[in-house]
C-alpha positions in Angstrom: 101.9 84.2 84.0 99.0 82.0 85.1 96.5 81.3 82.4 92.8 81.8 83.1 92.2 78.6 81.2 94.4 76.5 83.5 92.4 75.7 86.7 95.4 73.8 88.2 97.7 76.8 87.8 95.1 79.1 89.4 94.7 76.8 92.4 98.5 76.6 92.8 98.8 80.3 92.7 96.0 80.8 95.3 97.7 78.2 97.5 101.1 79.9 97.2 99.6 83.3 98.0 97.8 81.9 101.0 100.9 80.1 102.2 102.9 83.4 101.8 100.3 85.3 103.8 100.3 82.7 106.6 104.1 82.9 106.7 104.0 86.6 107.0 101.3 86.3 109.7 103.5 83.9 111.7 106.5 86.1 111.3 104.5 89.1 112.6 103.2 87.2 115.6 106.7 85.9 116.4 108.1 89.4 116.2 105.3 90.9 118.3 105.8 88.2 121.0 109.5 88.7 121.0 109.0 92.5 121.3 106.5 92.0 124.1 108.8 89.7 126.0 111.7 92.2 125.7 109.4 95.0 126.8 108.2 92.9 129.8 111.8 92.1 130.8 112.8 95.7 130.5 109.8 96.7 132.6 110.8 94.2 135.3 114.4 95.5 135.3 113.1 99.1 135.7 110.7 98.1 138.4 113.5 96.4 140.3 115.7 99.5 140.0 113.0 101.9 141.0 111.9 99.7 143.9 115.4 99.5 145.2 115.7 103.2 144.8 112.5 103.9 146.8 113.3 101.4 149.5 116.7 103.0 150.1 115.0 106.4 150.3 112.7 105.1 153.1 115.8 104.7 155.2 117.2 108.1 154.5 116.4 111.4 156.2 116.5 113.2 152.9 114.9 110.9 150.3 115.6 113.4 147.4 119.3 112.6 147.4 118.8 108.9 146.8 115.9 108.9 144.3 118.1 109.5 141.2 116.7 106.7 139.1 113.1 107.3 140.3 113.2 111.0 139.5 114.6 110.2 136.0 111.9 107.6 135.2 108.7 108.3 133.3 105.4 108.8 135.2 104.1 105.5 133.9 107.2 103.7 135.3 107.0 105.6 138.6 103.3 104.7 139.0 103.8 101.1 138.2 106.6 100.8 140.9 104.6 102.7 143.5 101.4 100.7 142.9 103.4 97.5 143.8 105.2 99.0 146.8 102.1 100.6 148.4 100.5 97.2 148.6 103.5 95.8 150.5 104.2 98.4 153.1 102.3 99.8 156.1 102.6 102.5 158.8 105.2 105.2 158.5 106.8 103.6 155.4 103.5 103.9 153.6 103.2 107.5 154.6 106.7 108.2 153.2 105.7 106.5 150.0 102.7 108.8 149.7 105.0 111.9 150.3 107.2 110.7 147.5 104.2 110.3 145.2 102.9 113.8 146.1 106.3 115.4 145.6 106.6 113.7 142.2 103.0 114.8 141.2 102.2 111.3 140.1 98.5 111.7 140.3 98.1 115.0 138.4 97.1 113.3 135.2 94.6 111.0 136.9 93.1 114.0 138.7 92.8 115.9 135.4 90.8 112.9 134.0 88.1 113.6 136.7 87.1 116.5 134.5 86.8 114.3 131.4 83.4 114.6 129.5 83.5 110.7 129.2 81.8 109.2 132.3 83.7 105.9 132.0 87.0 107.7 132.1 86.0 109.6 135.2 85.0 106.3 136.9 88.3 104.8 135.9 90.1 107.7 137.5 88.1 107.4 140.7 89.1 103.8 141.0 92.7 104.6 140.3 92.8 107.3 143.0 91.2 104.9 145.5 94.3 102.6 145.1 96.6 105.3 146.6 94.5 107.5 148.9 97.0 110.3 149.3 95.9 113.7 150.4 95.5 115.0 146.8 93.7 111.8 145.9 91.2 112.3 148.7 90.7 115.9 147.8 90.0 115.0 144.2 87.5 112.3 145.2 85.8 114.8 147.5 85.5 117.3 144.7 84.1 114.6 142.5 81.5 113.6 145.1 80.5 117.2 145.6 80.4 118.5 141.9 80.2 115.7 139.3 77.1 115.8 137.3 76.6 112.0 137.1 75.0 110.3 140.1 76.9 107.1 139.1 80.3 108.8 139.3 79.3 110.5 142.6 78.4 107.1 144.0 81.7 105.6 142.9 83.5 108.5 144.5 81.5 107.9 147.7 82.5 104.2 147.7 86.1 105.1 147.2 86.0 107.6 150.1 84.3 105.1 152.3 87.1 102.5 151.6 89.6 105.2 152.4 87.8 106.3 155.6 87.0 109.8 154.4 83.3 109.9 153.8 81.7 113.2 154.6 79.2 113.7 157.5 76.0 111.7 156.8 73.8 114.8 156.3 76.2 116.0 153.5 76.3 112.5 152.1 72.5 112.5 151.7 72.6 115.8 149.9 75.6 115.0 147.6 74.2 111.7 146.5 70.8 113.4 146.0 69.1 110.6 147.9 65.9 112.6 148.4 65.2 112.3 144.7 66.8 109.0 143.8 65.9 105.3 144.5 68.0 103.8 147.3 70.2 100.8 146.7 72.2 98.4 148.9 75.3 100.4 148.1 73.7 103.4 149.7 72.8 101.4 152.8 76.4 100.1 153.0 77.8 103.7 152.9 75.6 104.8 155.8 76.4 101.7 157.8 80.1 102.4 157.4 79.7 105.9 159.1 77.0 105.0 161.6 79.4 104.7 164.5 81.2 107.9 163.7 78.1 110.0 163.1 75.8 108.3 165.6 74.1 111.5 167.2 73.5 113.0 163.7 72.2 109.8 162.3 69.7 109.5 165.2 68.5 113.0 164.5 68.2 112.4 160.8 66.2 109.2 161.4 63.5 111.3 163.1 63.7 114.2 160.5 60.5 114.3 158.4 62.6 115.8 155.5 64.1 112.3 155.1 61.1 110.2 155.8 61.7 108.1 152.6 65.2 107.5 153.7 64.2 106.6 157.3 64.3 102.8 156.9 67.9 103.0 155.6 68.9 105.4 158.4 67.2 103.2 161.1 68.9 100.1 159.7 72.3 101.8 159.9 71.8 102.4 163.6 72.3 98.7 164.2 75.9 99.1 163.0 76.9 101.6 165.7 77.5 99.0 168.4 76.1 101.6 170.7 73.4 100.6 173.3 72.2 104.2 173.3 70.6 103.4 169.9 68.1 101.1 171.6 65.9 104.1 172.8 65.6 105.4 169.3 64.9 102.0 167.9 62.1 101.6 170.5 60.4 104.6 169.0 61.0 103.5 165.5 59.5 100.2 166.4 56.1 102.0 166.7 56.4 103.8 163.3 53.4 103.7 161.0 55.6 102.5 158.1 56.2 98.7 158.4 59.6 99.1 156.6 60.8 101.3 159.4 59.5 98.8 162.0 61.4 96.0 160.1 64.6 98.1 160.0 64.3 98.8 163.8 64.1 95.1 164.5 67.0 94.3 162.3 69.1 97.0 164.0 68.2 95.7 167.4 69.1 92.2 166.4 72.5 93.4 165.3 73.2 95.3 168.5 72.1 92.1 170.3 70.9 93.6 173.7 67.8 92.0 175.3 66.7 95.4 176.5 64.7 95.5 173.2 62.6 92.5 174.3 59.5 94.4 175.3 58.8 96.2 172.1 60.0 93.4 169.9 57.7 91.0 171.7 54.7 93.3 170.9 55.6 93.1 167.2 55.1 89.4 167.1 51.4 90.1 166.5 52.0 93.0 164.1 49.5 93.2 161.3 52.4 93.3 158.8 53.8 89.8 158.0 57.4 91.0 157.2 57.4 92.7 160.6 56.2 89.6 162.4 58.9 87.5 160.6 61.6 90.0 161.7 60.3 90.0 165.3 60.2 86.1 165.3 63.9 86.0 164.2 64.8 88.6 166.8 63.3 86.5 169.5 65.5 83.6 168.6 68.6 85.6 168.1 68.2 87.6 171.4 67.3 84.5 173.4 63.9 85.8 174.5 62.6 82.6 176.2 59.5 84.4 177.5 58.2 84.5 173.9 58.0 80.7 173.6 54.2 80.4 174.0 53.6 83.0 171.3 56.2 81.4 169.0 54.5 78.0 169.5 51.2 79.6 168.2 53.0 81.2 165.3 54.5 77.8 164.4 51.0 76.9 163.4 50.4 80.1 161.4 48.8 80.0 158.0 51.8 81.7 156.4 54.6 79.3 155.5 57.2 82.0 156.1 55.9 82.8 159.6 55.7 79.1 160.5 59.2 78.4 159.2 60.8 81.3 161.1 58.9 80.6 164.3 60.1 76.9 164.2 63.7 78.1 163.6 63.4 80.5 166.6 62.0 77.7 168.8 64.9 75.5 167.9 67.3 78.3 169.0 65.4 78.5 172.3 65.6 74.8 173.1 67.9 75.6 176.0 65.1 77.5 177.7 64.8 76.5 181.4 62.0 74.6 183.1 58.5 75.2 181.6 59.9 76.6 178.4 62.1 73.6 177.9 59.3 71.1 178.6 56.9 72.8 176.3 59.5 72.8 173.5 60.2 69.1 174.1 56.5 68.4 173.8 56.2 70.4 170.6 59.1 68.5 169.1 
């Protein structure tokens, strides 16, 4: 027994207890690491068995007869093997993998989590379903986009559907994301750009619909991603909109389409009262090679606004290959 009157014995006892604790801690860590390594090795062996099982099934007309190990494995093991395989195969083989996944009901638990009261868990489920993109996954994401109470979760579902190529028609997308009552973000703009080519006629109609006047700049901007010269007529009209944001969006869209047919109305916007519109118009002149705008650009290169001067100078540099008079004027200005 250690006496309270013996400080040396107390210090020795504390040191021994601390050493014993450290030894126990080291033993625990070693056992934990050994267990983790064994578990990892076991998982790799199981992944190899399941992968071989599934790959053999892809070559058989009746996959059910050769999926003995896969069918006997746990859902966690099946999902882990499928997540790896889906990243490796394409085409018909990928479709067969999806059929195996659907038959095994691999995503039922993830689909159930879409009804969780915890928002973070629902978002996690959305991202998990995006990895696979089977028919049931897409249906679950579409239900989430249509009915989830959280705008954040609905936006995540829309992004997942966009990546899978299954976004709804743009009018429905506006409604389901409730964009008439919520601030617009770059993510929203990206979603509409991704379906602009597919929904071109509807998007043109929506861009003129007064019910979506606040969303008009975003819709007009998306028209530039259609790669459709028919959009230029609509952009011409939007280039005369009273809202400078819409005029800017029209110029950006025309620049992206890249057809000089927009020259006339873009040239007129070089003297627009709104500075952002003038800057967009100046950049468009350089990008579209509108050499006839050189005299106006030279005057804008002396503008009081630093931004206007800078963009006009950049546009003039792009137009240095202008022929005859334009070239000589540019050489003099340089």
